[in-house]
VOBA-1610 file (N, C-alpha, C; in pm, whole numbers, padded with zeros to 5 digits, always signed):
BEGIN
Unk-11034+10531-04248Unk-10966+10635-04244Unk-11074+10766-04110Unk-10992+10841-04063Unk-11104+10911-03959Unk-11099+11080-04020Unk-11186+11101-03968Unk-11185+11249-04018Unk-11132+11362-03928Unk-11102+11502-03937Unk-11000+11588-03938Unk-11101+11699-03869Unk-11105+11737-03743Unk-11127+11884-03690Unk-11100+11988-03741Unk-11168+12054-03838Unk-11101+12133-03936Unk-11021+12275-03871Unk-11072+12328-03761Unk-10970+12452-03708Unk-10885+12384-03652Unk-10816+12238-03626Unk-10697+12217-03590Unk-10627+12199-03709Unk-10732+12120-03819Unk-10607+12041-03974Unk-10619+12220-04008Unk-10671+12305-04031Unk-10631+12451-04093Unk-10513+12511-04027Unk-10530+12515-03903Unk-10392+12588-03881Unk-10277+12526-03876Unk-10306+12390-03830Unk-10156+12290-03886Unk-10149+12332-04010Unk-10217+12330-04121Unk-10151+12335-04266Unk-10140+12444-04298Unk-10160+12526-04273Unk-10153+12692-04314Unk-10015+12742-04250Unk-09972+12675-04102Unk-09838+12713-04064Unk-09726+12633-04056Unk-09791+12503-04133Unk-09637+12390-04194Unk-09644+12365-04317Unk-09745+12454-04364Unk-09717+12440-04538Unk-09660+12576-04623Unk-09584+12585-04678Unk-09551+12709-04759Unk-09671+12733-04911Unk-09708+12824-04888Unk-09798+12874-05015Unk-09760+12818-05132Unk-09636+12823-05166Unk-09572+12846-05268Unk-09596+12683-05344Unk-09642+12578-05231Unk-09635+12417-05276Unk-09779+12403-05312Unk-09887+12498-05277Unk-10009+12473-05303Unk-10045+12446-05473Unk-10125+12343-05497Unk-10125+12324-05632Unk-10203+12454-05714Unk-10139+12487-05809Unk-10219+12576-05894Unk-10353+12580-05948Unk-10449+12645-05929Unk-10579+12686-05955Unk-10593+12635-06132Unk-10535+12663-06178Unk-10491+12687-06336Unk-10466+12532-06385Unk-10397+12477-06318Unk-10371+12322-06359Unk-10467+12178-06318Unk-10528+12151-06412Unk-10640+12038-06366Unk-10562+11933-06320Unk-10438+11905-06370Unk-10369+11794-06326Unk-10353+11767-06164Unk-10327+11914-06092Unk-10274+11866-05964Unk-10406+11906-05883Unk-10535+11921-05944Unk-10616+11917-05883Unk-10686+11780-05844Unk-10738+11806-05677Unk-10766+11658-05664Unk-10901+11558-05724Unk-10935+11458-05759Unk-11061+11425-05792Unk-11106+11351-05663Unk-11214+11386-05601Unk-11268+11302-05451Unk-11384+11197-05531Unk-11400+11136-05499Unk-11511+10974-05507Unk-11539+10941-05379Unk-11694+10960-05373Unk-11763+10932-05257Unk-11864+10859-05291Unk-11883+10709-05233Unk-11975+10593-05255Unk-12050+10587-05103Unk-12161+10638-05120Unk-12263+10636-05001Unk-12380+10532-05004Unk-12445+10517-04885Unk-12550+10413-04912Unk-12653+10478-04840Unk-12761+10440-04844Unk-12868+10488-04752Unk-12942+10381-04704Unk-13041+10448-04583Unk-13123+10373-04488Unk-13045+10262-04410Unk-13158+10171-04390Unk-13089+10057-04256Unk-12948+10023-04253Unk-12919+09979-04145Unk-12755+09920-04161Unk-12785+09788-04057Unk-12762+09679-04122Unk-12812+09548-04012Unk-12697+09451-04096Unk-12731+09344-04057Unk-12652+09215-04117Unk-12630+09173-04231Unk-12756+09217-04320Unk-12746+09240-04454Unk-12670+09310-04538Unk-12675+09399-04476Unk-12603+09515-04543Unk-12455+09509-04473Unk-12395+09466-04368Unk-12289+09411-04368Unk-12260+09298-04460Unk-12334+09206-04497Unk-12288+09061-04611Unk-12267+09201-04761Unk-12357+09298-04808Unk-12353+09334-04898Unk-12255+09408-04933Unk-12215+09480-04845Unk-12095+09563-04825Unk-11950+09484-04840Unk-11981+09355-04783Unk-11835+09307-04786Unk-11804+09218-04937Unk-11884+09262-05036Unk-11872+09224-05139Unk-11789+09331-05226Unk-11768+09476-05172Unk-11682+09582-05230Unk-11541+09575-05203Unk-11475+09624-05312Unk-11368+09648-05270Unk-11325+09706-05138Unk-11259+09648-05019Unk-11223+09665-04887Unk-11124+09757-04872Unk-11066+09838-04959Unk-10968+09976-04979Unk-11046+10091-04976Unk-11206+10126-05001Unk-11291+10245-05041Unk-11352+10255-04914Unk-11356+10333-04835Unk-11458+10397-04722Unk-11587+10414-04793Unk-11687+10388-04722Unk-11810+10427-04753Unk-11894+10541-04652Unk-12002+10611-04676Unk-12071+10710-04586Unk-12183+10630-04628Unk-12275+10572-04498Unk-12398+10533-04489Unk-12462+10651-04430Unk-12555+10709-04480Unk-12694+10755-04415Unk-12808+10687-04349Unk-12810+10696-04193Unk-12880+10570-04149Unk-13006+10628-04097Unk-13133+10541-04157Unk-13239+10574-04040Unk-13252+10413-03967Unk-13336+10407-03843Unk-13337+10341-03743Unk-13489+10249-03822Unk-13611+10296-03847Unk-13732+10263-03836Unk-13753+10267-03947Unk-13885+10250-04029Unk-13907+10241-04136Unk-14083+10332-04149Unk-14076+10446-04197Unk-14232+10489-04212Unk-14282+10373-04329Unk-14424+10359-04328Unk-14495+10289-04408Unk-14500+10293-04561Unk-14496+10459-04581Unk-14511+10492-04694Unk-14390+10621-04721Unk-14405+10695-04631Unk-14289+10825-04576Unk-14397+10939-04627Unk-14521+10935-04674Unk-14555+11042-04726Unk-14652+11079-04614Unk-14681+10961-04572Unk-14826+10954-04436Unk-14736+10967-04317Unk-14709+11079-04252Unk-14659+10999-04126Unk-14665+10959-03992Unk-14658+10897-03939Unk-14696+10820-03813Unk-14600+10862-03687Unk-14617+10945-03626Unk-14561+10993-03512Unk-14508+10871-03406Unk-14594+10775-03414Unk-14556+10707-03328Unk-14412+10577-03314Unk-14428+10588-03470Unk-14283+10551-03517Unk-14144+10560-03396Unk-14195+10723-03381Unk-14028+10721-03293Unk-14051+10673-03144Unk-14164+10627-03103Unk-14150+10565-02994Unk-14108+10408-02994Unk-14058+10357-03109Unk-14013+10209-03088Unk-13848+10238-03043Unk-13828+10155-02982Unk-13714+10136-02897Unk-13615+10022-02940Unk-13509+10069-03024Unk-13411+09956-03101Unk-13278+09935-03044Unk-13221+10022-02955Unk-13117+09975-02844Unk-13140+09970-02758Unk-13123+09824-02671Unk-13097+09797-02494Unk-13009+09916-02431Unk-13016+09887-02348Unk-12917+09951-02247Unk-12792+09920-02304Unk-12763+09753-02294Unk-12627+09757-02337Unk-12570+09773-02483Unk-12651+09827-02539Unk-12621+09880-02697Unk-12632+09789-02772Unk-12729+09702-02775Unk-12755+09580-02859Unk-12891+09607-02893Unk-12927+09568-03002Unk-13066+09560-03100Unk-13172+09520-02965Unk-13285+09568-02967Unk-13406+09539-02911Unk-13469+09407-02984Unk-13417+09359-03091Unk-13491+09296-03180Unk-13650+09321-03262Unk-13680+09459-03217Unk-13818+09482-03290Unk-13817+09435-03447Unk-13913+09386-03487Unk-13903+09353-03632Unk-13909+09456-03719Unk-13942+09571-03640Unk-13944+09734-03722Unk-13839+09804-03740Unk-13717+09767-03676Unk-13610+09822-03645Unk-13530+09766-03781Unk-13470+09866-03862Unk-13427+09813-03961Unk-13272+09836-03965Unk-13215+09888-03844Unk-13087+09901-03834Unk-13008+09835-03712Unk-12915+09793-03694Unk-12867+09692-03572Unk-12712+09758-03550Unk-12720+09795-03405Unk-12619+09849-03340Unk-12492+09791-03371Unk-12503+09647-03370Unk-12368+09576-03373Unk-12301+09616-03529Unk-12396+09562-03563Unk-12351+09596-03772Unk-12289+09714-03777Unk-12359+09840-03717Unk-12320+09985-03760Unk-12187+09989-03675Unk-12142+09918-03548Unk-12045+09945-03495Unk-11931+09849-03567Unk-11941+09698-03636Unk-11879+09620-03698Unk-11817+09724-03829Unk-11910+09807-03892Unk-11851+09864-04007Unk-11782+10007-03957Unk-11805+10034-03869Unk-11744+10195-03808Unk-11630+10147-03786Unk-11586+10022-03735Unk-11420+10000-03692Unk-11384+09974-03805Unk-11437+09958-03948Unk-11355+09939-04049Unk-11338+10064-04115Unk-11360+10170-04058Unk-11331+10334-04177Unk-11457+10343-04235Unk-11566+10314-04218Unk-11674+10384-04260Unk-11727+10504-04195Unk-11772+10594-04221Unk-11846+10716-04202Unk-12002+10668-04143Unk-12081+10744-04048Unk-12231+10674-04039Unk-12230+10864-04028Unk-12375+10890-04085Unk-12427+11025-04089Unk-12581+11005-04062Unk-12683+11080-04050Unk-12810+11127-04020Unk-12874+11088-04127Unk-13010+10998-04119Unk-13122+11049-04248Unk-13247+11018-04199Unk-13239+11061-04048Unk-13374+11086-03960Unk-13397+10970-03864Unk-13479+10943-03789Unk-13497+10812-03733Unk-13607+10736-03780Unk-13741+10766-03858Unk-13802+10700-03922Unk-13828+10698-04070Unk-13745+10801-04129Unk-13743+10806-04264Unk-13868+10846-04347Unk-13890+10995-04292Unk-14020+11085-04339Unk-13976+11169-04444Unk-14072+11225-04505Unk-14057+11301-04609Unk-14061+11441-04538Unk-13941+11511-04512Unk-13939+11615-04415Unk-14032+11736-04453Unk-14043+11784-04581Unk-14119+11893-04654Unk-14253+11861-04672Unk-14254+11720-04682Unk-14415+11695-04693Unk-14506+11590-04660Unk-14395+11538-04593Unk-14428+11385-04526Unk-14555+11388-04374Unk-14604+11512-04374Unk-14721+11504-04264Unk-14867+11527-04320Unk-14906+11444-04399Unk-15066+11440-04462Unk-15038+11540-04590Unk-14953+11544-04656Unk-14888+11656-04783Unk-14822+11758-04705Unk-14825+11812-04567Unk-14733+11892-04517Unk-14637+11925-04498Unk-14542+11972-04470Unk-14405+11944-04386Unk-14412+11920-04241Unk-14336+11876-04178Unk-14335+11823-04023Unk-14333+11960-03963Unk-14370+11956-03841Unk-14340+12077-03729Unk-14205+12052-03692Unk-14190+12184-03598Unk-14032+12187-03532Unk-14014+12077-03483Unk-14114+12028-03365Unk-14093+11961-03267Unk-14051+11814-03338Unk-14158+11756-03437Unk-14103+11635-03499Unk-14000+11652-03582Unk-13926+11708-03633Unk-13843+11765-03715Unk-13709+11728-03596Unk-13687+11791-03476Unk-13644+11791-03374Unk-13629+11634-03307Unk-13730+11581-03321Unk-13728+11461-03215Unk-13690+11345-03334Unk-13675+11384-03476Unk-13646+11271-03555Unk-13439+11302-03598Unk-13419+11416-03572Unk-13279+11423-03624Unk-13214+11354-03467Unk-13285+11426-03373Unk-13228+11388-03227Unk-13218+11250-03202Unk-13336+11202-03188Unk-13314+11036-03200Unk-13216+10946-03317Unk-13237+11000-03415Unk-13131+10951-03504Unk-13004+10956-03459Unk-12957+11093-03404Unk-12839+11102-03352Unk-12795+10995-03204Unk-12891+11017-03127Unk-12853+10922-03019Unk-12856+10779-03037Unk-12931+10743-03162Unk-12911+10596-03191Unk-12794+10561-03226Unk-12706+10671-03340Unk-12589+10593-03349Unk-12471+10639-03219Unk-12522+10721-03130Unk-12411+10729-03052Unk-12412+10602-02964Unk-12576+10529-02925Unk-12542+10414-02877Unk-12485+10306-02901Unk-12494+10328-03070Unk-12463+10198-03133Unk-12276+10247-03164Unk-12210+10308-03083Unk-12062+10315-03060Unk-12027+10410-03155Unk-12067+10512-03193Unk-12022+10625-03317Unk-12010+10745-03230Unk-11900+10785-03202Unk-11861+10935-03126Unk-11901+11008-03179Unk-11992+11097-03084Unk-12084+11208-03152Unk-12023+11298-03221Unk-11901+11352-03208Unk-11797+11410-03281Unk-11779+11388-03419Unk-11807+11252-03455Unk-11764+11200-03583Unk-11908+11185-03648Unk-12032+11250-03618Unk-12118+11233-03656Unk-12131+11364-03734Unk-12136+11361-03870Unk-12122+11521-03923Unk-12196+11509-04014Unk-12273+11434-04071Unk-12327+11483-04192Unk-12484+11446-04199Unk-12580+11447-04349Unk-12691+11442-04313Unk-12785+11469-04427Unk-12842+11349-04520Unk-12910+11312-04625Unk-13063+11312-04564Unk-13173+11398-04635Unk-13280+11405-04611Unk-13335+11268-04678Unk-13429+11191-04642Unk-13496+11092-04691Unk-13586+11149-04806Unk-13609+11068-04898Unk-13633+11136-05028Unk-13594+11219-05088Unk-13439+11308-05078Unk-13414+11390-05085Unk-13502+11552-05061Unk-13605+11508-04985Unk-13698+11627-04993Unk-13666+11725-04893Unk-13603+11818-04949Unk-13596+11968-04880Unk-13627+12045-05008Unk-13713+12103-05027Unk-13729+12179-05179Unk-13844+12232-05097Unk-13867+12404-05152Unk-13939+12469-05060Unk-14069+12528-05196Unk-14016+12492-05314Unk-14094+12519-05421Unk-14239+12443-05435Unk-14333+12539-05499Unk-14448+12471-05514Unk-14513+12547-05406Unk-14640+12435-05367Unk-14731+12483-05273Unk-14684+12498-05116Unk-14782+12542-05014Unk-14720+12573-04908Unk-14587+12623-04899Unk-14569+12710-04944Unk-14396+12767-04968Unk-14359+12835-04819Unk-14468+12896-04747Unk-14402+12983-04618Unk-14392+12825-04502Unk-14500+12762-04521Unk-14480+12659-04425Unk-14357+12565-04423Unk-14280+12524-04533Unk-14215+12462-04594Unk-14074+12517-04541Unk-14084+12690-04576Unk-13932+12733-04547Unk-13934+12728-04393Unk-14023+12730-04339Unk-14045+12744-04216Unk-13971+12613-04121Unk-14030+12507-04155Unk-13957+12397-04156Unk-13829+12333-04179Unk-13787+12382-04302Unk-13669+12349-04328Unk-13570+12460-04263Unk-13626+12540-04234Unk-13564+12676-04131Unk-13507+12580-04032Unk-13589+12511-03962Unk-13604+12447-03810Unk-13478+12332-03836Unk-13483+12295-03972Unk-13395+12136-03971Unk-13287+12224-03960Unk-13226+12331-04034Unk-13104+12385-04034Unk-13076+12428-03888Unk-13206+12457-03812Unk-13141+12518-03705Unk-13109+12389-03566Unk-13177+12263-03595Unk-13134+12149-03582Unk-12996+12084-03610Unk-12985+12122-03686Unk-12845+12058-03779Unk-12738+12160-03684Unk-12739+12275-03689Unk-12662+12356-03609Unk-12646+12298-03515Unk-12730+12288-03397Unk-12738+12218-03260Unk-12636+12106-03249Unk-12660+12040-03341Unk-12588+11865-03318Unk-12464+11886-03396Unk-12384+12015-03458Unk-12287+12039-03511Unk-12258+11939-03647Unk-12378+11946-03660Unk-12376+11887-03843Unk-12284+11978-03922Unk-12195+11921-04039Unk-12080+12028-04083Unk-12097+11984-04221Unk-12215+11912-04292Unk-12262+11903-04421Unk-12386+11830-04441Unk-12480+11902-04540Unk-12582+11844-04587Unk-12555+11793-04708Unk-12620+11645-04758Unk-12630+11589-04857Unk-12721+11590-04926Unk-12841+11648-04946Unk-12947+11650-04958Unk-13005+11720-05110Unk-12896+11777-05201Unk-12984+11843-05313Unk-12883+11801-05443Unk-12980+11800-05541Unk-12864+11779-05667Unk-12810+11885-05762Unk-12746+11839-05878Unk-12686+11980-05932Unk-12614+11895-06035Unk-12596+11971-06191Unk-12495+11918-06247Unk-12382+11924-06213Unk-12256+11815-06289Unk-12119+11793-06224Unk-12062+11930-06212Unk-12075+12000-06311Unk-11988+12118-06298Unk-12056+12221-06209Unk-12128+12228-06103Unk-12216+12275-06008Unk-12213+12229-05858Unk-12160+12124-05883Unk-12115+12032-05722Unk-12027+12068-05643Unk-11939+12176-05659Unk-11827+12210-05531Unk-11943+12248-05452Unk-11860+12189-05284Unk-11949+12203-05155Unk-11968+12377-05165Unk-12032+12408-05124Unk-12020+12545-05027Unk-12134+12560-04954Unk-12133+12640-04883Unk-12164+12639-04749Unk-12299+12782-04746Unk-12403+12723-04702Unk-12527+12759-04672Unk-12617+12752-04835Unk-12583+12681-04870Unk-12677+12675-05045Unk-12786+12605-05047Unk-12902+12670-05062Unk-13035+12608-05080Unk-13069+12621-05210Unk-13237+12582-05216Unk-13300+12609-05368Unk-13321+12715-05344Unk-13342+12807-05435Unk-13422+12948-05463Unk-13420+12944-05614Unk-13571+13010-05653Unk-13631+13064-05720Unk-13632+13178-05788Unk-13603+13219-05942Unk-13650+13360-05972Unk-13781+13392-06023Unk-13884+13254-06028Unk-13993+13257-06090Unk-14078+13231-05961Unk-14173+13352-05929Unk-14264+13351-05795Unk-14353+13213-05780Unk-14366+13130-05719Unk-14452+13031-05695Unk-14392+12937-05817Unk-14295+12948-05877Unk-14275+12815-06006Unk-14161+12709-05938Unk-14186+12595-06007Unk-14069+12485-05977Unk-13901+12504-06052Unk-13905+12616-06125Unk-13780+12641-06210Unk-13700+12685-06086Unk-13612+12598-06039Unk-13511+12613-05915Unk-13374+12628-05954Unk-13262+12709-05919Unk-13170+12729-05930Unk-13088+12721-05788Unk-12986+12707-05797Unk-12882+12707-05692Unk-12810+12815-05666Unk-12845+12855-05543Unk-12762+13001-05471Unk-12729+12960-05367Unk-12609+13052-05281Unk-12574+13028-05140Unk-12601+13164-05120Unk-12578+13152-04952Unk-12563+13255-04874Unk-12561+13405-04898Unk-12411+13403-04967Unk-12382+13511-05021Unk-12440+13565-05152Unk-12522+13510-05230Unk-12599+13563-05319Unk-12738+13601-05293Unk-12784+13592-05170Unk-12902+13602-05124Unk-12981+13724-05207Unk-12899+13804-05209Unk-12972+13952-05282Unk-12998+13932-05424Unk-12946+13838-05501Unk-13028+13814-05599Unk-13173+13758-05626Unk-13186+13682-05512Unk-13350+13648-05526Unk-13449+13680-05401Unk-13556+13622-05416Unk-13674+13679-05308Unk-13679+13560-05214Unk-13559+13614-05120Unk-13593+13492-05003Unk-13724+13482-04969Unk-13810+13592-04917Unk-13914+13606-04859Unk-14009+13531-04946Unk-14014+13504-05026Unk-14079+13395-05119Unk-14043+13289-05175Unk-13928+13249-05217Unk-13907+13148-05312Unk-13769+13099-05233Unk-13684+13152-05130Unk-13593+13050-05083Unk-13626+12983-04984Unk-13505+12913-04945Unk-13524+12839-04814Unk-13373+12791-04747Unk-13378+12805-04595Unk-13507+12867-04545Unk-13449+12997-04533Unk-13560+13056-04453Unk-13525+13201-04423Unk-13400+13242-04339Unk-13271+13279-04341Unk-13169+13291-04273Unk-13187+13393-04167Unk-13178+13325-04025Unk-13204+13432-03944Unk-13042+13403-03829Unk-13062+13462-03761Unk-12947+13426-03639Unk-12969+13279-03592Unk-13130+13216-03592Unk-13117+13069-03584Unk-13058+12993-03669Unk-13075+13043-03743Unk-13106+12914-03859Unk-12966+12924-03974Unk-12872+13036-03931Unk-12740+13067-04041Unk-12682+12944-04023Unk-12646+12919-04156Unk-12597+12787-04198Unk-12480+12744-04123Unk-12416+12640-04066Unk-12308+12612-04017Unk-12258+12483-04128Unk-12362+12460-04216Unk-12298+12317-04288Unk-12276+12374-04441Unk-12196+12301-04471Unk-12166+12299-04621Unk-12256+12197-04697Unk-12309+12221-04823Unk-12371+12127-04875Unk-12281+12050-04974Unk-12301+11906-04968Unk-12240+11856-05074Unk-12345+11811-05188Unk-12322+11860-05287Unk-12431+11842-05379Unk-12410+11663-05429Unk-12549+11627-05488Unk-12540+11484-05556Unk-12530+11531-05685Unk-12442+11498-05746Unk-12448+11495-05923Unk-12536+11414-05985Unk-12568+11492-06085Unk-12674+11448-06179Unk-12608+11322-06214Unk-12698+11218-06270Unk-12620+11097-06320Unk-12669+11095-06490Unk-12560+11049-06584Unk-12595+11014-06732Unk-12561+10893-06765Unk-12655+10854-06865Unk-12623+10740-06952Unk-12642+10784-07075Unk-12515+10752-07148Unk-12491+10834-07305Unk-12529+10980-07334Unk-12481+11031-07208Unk-12551+11202-07207Unk-12687+11212-07164Unk-12772+11120-07134Unk-12928+11153-07123Unk-12895+11151-06947Unk-13005+11218-06907Unk-13004+11237-06725Unk-13072+11143-06712Unk-13030+11043-06626Unk-13107+10915-06536Unk-13089+10940-06430Unk-13163+10825-06313Unk-13167+10867-06172Unk-13057+10892-06117Unk-13039+10966-06026Unk-12949+10987-05917Unk-12899+10871-05844Unk-12992+10793-05748Unk-12945+10717-05696Unk-12949+10595-05766Unk-12896+10495-05734Unk-12891+10347-05777Unk-12891+10348-05922Unk-12797+10445-06004Unk-12825+10466-06164Unk-12837+10317-06221Unk-12735+10253-06179Unk-12742+10112-06274Unk-12838+10012-06235Unk-12861+10020-06113Unk-12973+09935-06073Unk-13138+09957-06157Unk-13132+10094-06143Unk-13254+10163-06219Unk-13252+10159-06384Unk-13144+10199-06405Unk-13158+10181-06556Unk-13136+10056-06661Unk-13078+09945-06568Unk-13040+09822-06619Unk-13176+09711-06611Unk-13223+09749-06502Unk-13347+09631-06496Unk-13269+09521-06471Unk-13199+09557-06388Unk-13091+09402-06380Unk-13053+09315-06469Unk-13002+09383-06538Unk-12961+09307-06643Unk-12838+09341-06702Unk-12777+09454-06660Unk-12624+09459-06723Unk-12567+09383-06689Unk-12440+09363-06795Unk-12320+09310-06769Unk-12213+09378-06677Unk-12126+09320-06614Unk-12025+09394-06516Unk-11925+09490-06597Unk-11938+09489-06748Unk-11875+09572-06844Unk-11948+09681-06821Unk-12091+09658-06862Unk-12194+09768-06886Unk-12211+09881-06767Unk-12205+09816-06645Unk-12247+09874-06536Unk-12089+09959-06498Unk-12010+09905-06498Unk-11855+09989-06478Unk-11846+10118-06584Unk-11905+10092-06738Unk-11877+10202-06817Unk-12013+10336-06764Unk-12105+10266-06717Unk-12192+10382-06661Unk-12115+10473-06541Unk-12060+10376-06440Unk-12011+10452-06351Unk-11878+10542-06427Unk-11813+10487-06526Unk-11695+10571-06583Unk-11751+10691-06651Unk-11835+10675-06712Unk-11899+10798-06772Unk-11917+10931-06711Unk-11983+10858-06582Unk-12045+10967-06507Unk-11903+11018-06413Unk-11814+10928-06379Unk-11694+10967-06331Unk-11639+11079-06391Unk-11561+11041-06553Unk-11516+11147-06637Unk-11569+11303-06625Unk-11697+11248-06655Unk-11765+11421-06652Unk-11728+11499-06523Unk-11645+11448-06425Unk-11613+11546-06309Unk-11481+11555-06322Unk-11392+11425-06377Unk-11265+11432-06356Unk-11193+11506-06466Unk-11308+11536-06582Unk-11236+11628-06744Unk-11286+11781-06707Unk-11367+11777-06606Unk-11407+11943-06588Unk-11303+11986-06528Unk-11301+12150-06528Unk-11173+12211-06479Unk-11159+12213-06309Unk-11282+12184-06273Unk-11275+12239-06147Unk-11282+12092-06042Unk-11285+11975-06137Unk-11273+11857-06058Unk-11344+11850-05947Unk-11507+11880-05939Unk-11597+11867-05846Unk-11595+11724-05791Unk-11612+11707-05673Unk-11652+11596-05620Unk-11767+11465-05688Unk-11700+11347-05684Unk-11800+11251-05743Unk-11856+11171-05657Unk-11970+11145-05705Unk-12053+11054-05590Unk-12100+10935-05674Unk-12130+10841-05574Unk-12199+10693-05643Unk-12307+10709-05498Unk-12409+10699-05548Unk-12540+10698-05424Unk-12648+10585-05441Unk-12619+10485-05348Unk-12690+10344-05337Unk-12799+10354-05233Unk-12851+10231-05232Unk-12912+10145-05148Unk-12862+10008-05177Unk-12876+09960-05064Unk-12869+09798-05081Unk-12914+09706-05160Unk-13012+09777-05195Unk-13038+09706-05352Unk-12967+09684-05488Unk-12897+09800-05478Unk-12768+09826-05587Unk-12685+09684-05535Unk-12672+09660-05407Unk-12571+09568-05392Unk-12616+09426-05406Unk-12739+09451-05448Unk-12812+09275-05468Unk-12784+09184-05587Unk-12734+09278-05709Unk-12741+09200-05822Unk-12549+09188-05845Unk-12531+09044-05838Unk-12370+09056-05847Unk-12286+09109-05953Unk-12334+09097-06039Unk-12300+09174-06194Unk-12253+09301-06214Unk-12375+09376-06116Unk-12353+09501-06072Unk-12250+09545-05968Unk-12238+09447-05882Unk-12095+09448-05809Unk-12007+09438-05855Unk-11973+09389-05932Unk-11869+09343-06032Unk-11845+09440-06135Unk-11941+09478-06147Unk-11908+09633-06224Unk-11851+09739-06144Unk-11886+09791-06029Unk-11849+09859-05958Unk-11700+09856-05922Unk-11704+09725-05859Unk-11529+09696-05837Unk-11440+09739-05947Unk-11491+09693-06047Unk-11404+09709-06174Unk-11344+09835-06206Unk-11440+09943-06189Unk-11444+10052-06218Unk-11360+10122-06066Unk-11411+10071-05961Unk-11300+10115-05868Unk-11143+10080-05916Unk-11111+09974-05943Unk-11006+09943-05934Unk-10950+10002-06097Unk-11034+10046-06212Unk-10980+10090-06309Unk-10957+10250-06240Unk-11002+10340-06176Unk-11005+10429-06129Unk-10858+10441-06078Unk-10818+10357-05946Unk-10720+10318-05870Unk-10578+10366-05973Unk-10633+10276-06075Unk-10517+10252-06142Unk-10450+10317-06278Unk-10550+10384-06316Unk-10507+10476-06415Unk-10543+10607-06428Unk-10605+10652-06310Unk-10627+10793-06284Unk-10577+10861-06169Unk-10453+10941-06206Unk-10363+10992-06068Unk-10481+11128-05996Unk-10428+11100-05882Unk-10456+11208-05795Unk-10610+11222-05777Unk-10638+11068-05794Unk-10811+11061-05732Unk-10795+10994-05564Unk-10902+11010-05502Unk-10948+10954-05395Unk-11033+10927-05324Unk-11057+10788-05332Unk-11209+10747-05247Unk-11191+10777-05122Unk-11310+10855-05076Unk-11297+10910-04942Unk-11416+10901-04918Unk-11446+10946-04767Unk-11600+10993-04698Unk-11631+11103-04724Unk-11777+11144-04704Unk-11821+11249-04733Unk-11783+11338-04637Unk-11765+11315-04525Unk-11711+11440-04396Unk-11566+11522-04454Unk-11496+11393-04502Unk-11342+11427-04527Unk-11381+11526-04684Unk-11460+11511-04767Unk-11451+11624-04863Unk-11511+11728-04827Unk-11588+11718-04726Unk-11648+11882-04663Unk-11548+11939-04586Unk-11456+11876-04509Unk-11352+11928-04422Unk-11220+11991-04562Unk-11188+11890-04642Unk-11099+11978-04718Unk-11165+12104-04767Unk-11291+12092-04833Unk-11325+12216-04912Unk-11322+12330-04779Unk-11332+12284-04679Unk-11362+12398-04593Unk-11194+12500-04564Unk-11094+12383-04626Unk-10996+12460-04596Unk-11001+12591-04694Unk-11035+12574-04796Unk-11030+12669-04899Unk-10879+12705-04966Unk-10788+12613-04965Unk-10701+12614-05044Unk-10665+12492-05121Unk-10581+12471-05244Unk-10550+12354-05297Unk-10457+12294-05212Unk-10446+12169-05208Unk-10289+12104-05139Unk-10224+12010-05292Unk-10116+11986-05252Unk-10084+11922-05331Unk-10086+11745-05312Unk-10043+11678-05433Unk-10109+11512-05360Unk-10038+11501-05259Unk-09900+11506-05213Unk-09859+11446-05101Unk-09922+11536-04970Unk-09941+11656-04956Unk-10062+11735-04893Unk-10190+11635-04859Unk-10245+11625-04959Unk-10372+11546-04944Unk-10348+11405-04865Unk-10257+11321-04919Unk-10230+11182-04858Unk-10209+11223-04709Unk-10146+11328-04670Unk-10121+11349-04534Unk-10264+11391-04476Unk-10310+11498-04544Unk-10481+11507-04500Unk-10546+11424-04473Unk-10529+11284-04543Unk-10633+11182-04550Unk-10584+11090-04437Unk-10498+11114-04422Unk-10440+10966-04314Unk-10451+11040-04173Unk-10484+11138-04150Unk-10508+11207-04000Unk-10634+11112-03951
//
């Protein structure tokens, strides 16, 4: 699957499709259910082998870092000096490099998406001895990450997404002013690189429709009780004290936020990432694993707005054969039993929501085939 440039797509759709054919917003059966499976961190030969176990009809979204900070919370800027791509586009063989250009290119050619995850996997808001990274450090992390993917054969205009290591993009708690500044710099760099979506924040399923400019805001000064608000709602909150980033001309967001939906087992919240791996302690049967994913899928599919459903993994989640079998069984059941459901990349979800109208199933299929 390939991604679509939104301006061209919107013009094409809005000039060639009658508004009378758009699906009714009141009819849940006509609403699409998008499913995104993503994998974070290094992409190398081992990741290729793990991915080969999954249903080959499903595109994946990879959030890729290149080297790995020892802990993530104590920043070592020297990690940025490690070179992982030769002039010929192949790996240098440095053992500290967790991503391999050839593996990335192999997977990209199979239709998977590649997005930014920083170069060295630091905690952006609190990884510099407990303080946020500086503007220069954030800029280097994202730009070197971007350059690595380009050197691995990913066209620059196809690099559209970002996810923060440790999901560390929250300005509540201590050192709010510096965190706000750092996260404002982060948005500014994403704007420079034309990153069209950010997938770093979590929310309940019914609140996960992609929206532009969404960030954590709090109505309690100095508190940890955060709610999600977007740029259009900024007057409801004290953005000088509690929101992030401070929206200025430089950091006005161009990107959608693709929320990571909370995960549940028997109705209780569990790990949002590697849900089955964390909950089962490697003891789930394929049927149990499938049922966990199905419970969470149905939380989205049965909701009136059918927000996108995401499965968020690291390679460790593909290391247990029973869990992989359960995930494949889930994919097969969804494909067979749940109409108007589509396994897509994260950028396809972002592009779809930027259109601003509902499409019929036939139009969605045409959209996804571009």
